[in-house]
N, C-alpha and C positions, 0 to 999 in steps of 0.2 A: 559504607566507603570507609577506606581506611585513611589516617589522620593525615600522615604525608601528602596523601592527594587534597583533602580538604583543605590541607593549610598552603596548597598551591594553587588551587582554585582561588581561594580567600585573596589571594598575593596578586593572581591575576586582574581582580575585580578592581584594583586599586591602583593600578598603572596607568601611568600616562602613556600618551599616544607613541611618544620616543621610546618607552620601555616595551611598550606592545611591540615596535618593531623589531626592538634589538631580541626580545624574546622568540618572534616568530622566524629570523635568521638562525638563532640557535636550533629552533624545533625542526625547521624544515630545510636548512641551507640553501635556502633558495632565496631568490628577491622578494621583497613583500607584497602585493598585489595592492594595485590603488584602490582600498575598499575603507569603508569609516572604520576608526578604532572599535566601536561597537562590534563588527562582524570579524574585526580581528581577534576580539576576545572570546567571542563564541568558537571561532574554529581551533585557537590556542587549547580553550577549556576542554572541547572535543577531542584532541589530541592527546591532552593528557590524561583522560580518562581513558582512550584506546589505549594506552600505553601500558596505564595503570591496570586495568578490567579487561582487556580483549578489544577487538575489533568488531563488526558486524559479520552477522552471520554469511555464508557464503553465498545464500540463496539472495540476500539484500546486496549483498556486494554485485553478484551477479547482474542482478535489475536495476542498479545504478550505472554500472557498466553499459548497459542497454540504450538507456537513457542520454548517458553523457555522447555514445558516439553519433546520437541525433540520426542515423541511418535506418536502423533497424524498428520498426513500427514496435510498440509496447504491445506484448500478449495481453490478450482479452482477461480480466480480472475473473475469477470465480463468481458466480453466483451465489451467497450465501444464505440459505434460508433456516429461520430456526425451527427444530421440533416443537409441534403444536401449532403450527400455521397451518390455516387452510386455504388452499387456494381455488377460487371458483370462475368458470369458462361456460358461457352458453354455447351452445352448437346445435345447429337444427332446432331449436326452439327446447331444448333441454339443457336445465343446469345442472353441470357436474362439477361434485366437491371433491379436492384431495385434502386428503391430510398429509403435512410433513411430518416425519417419523427418524428417529435415528438411524442414521443410512440408509433412507430409502423414503416410500412414500406407497400411502393407503389409498386405494379407491375399488369402490364398490366389492370391499371384501377382499379383494386381493394385494397382496406385498408387490411394489414394482421397485426396480433397482433405479429408474431415471423416469422423467417428465416427458422424455421423448416417446417412449414404450406406452404411457399411458396416452399422450395424444394420438398415438397410432390405433391404440384400441378405442377411442373415440371416433375416429374419424375415417379408419381405415386407409389413411393413405401416411406415408413419410411426412411430419412435422417435427421442425424442433421444438421440443419441449418449453423451455422459457419463451420462445416466441410465440406459443400456441396459447401459454398462460399468461402473456402480455408482462413477461417480466423483463425487469431493464436493470443493465449494468451501470456500475457507478462511470459517471465519465471521465475520461481518463485525464491525470493533472496537465494543466495548460505546458504547453511545448516550450523550449527556452528560447529567450527573447519575446516572449510576448512582454507587450506592455501590460504593468498593473494598472489596474484602475478603483478608484478607491476614493 
């Protein structure tokens, strides 16, 4: 981190609420939101870092825009499996084992690009591979306006 940015961040941490509001007006040229001074300080710190080091990657910004519009449902996150993981599934009394490899899967001595291909191989029917093997996606983040519990 550059020295000037470090100094600015240190200065922010010691500002009074009135000074933080002044800094907000300077940084954003708009009214100060009605939030606690600690949040103003964090937002201002992010803005300083963004100005000096650059903003979010385009993909992250698009995802935030989707969440902010509150209309478009969030895309399903990918299920990520680590190479070396083993997936087990019993089907018609037989236990089937799949190994997760770099960029694919191994099953019965063959390589497959997707779990759905393996599920079809086992069942003879079209299945969602992740569903067939009982894989769950992470739950989506809480929706805006949801009350915090704790």
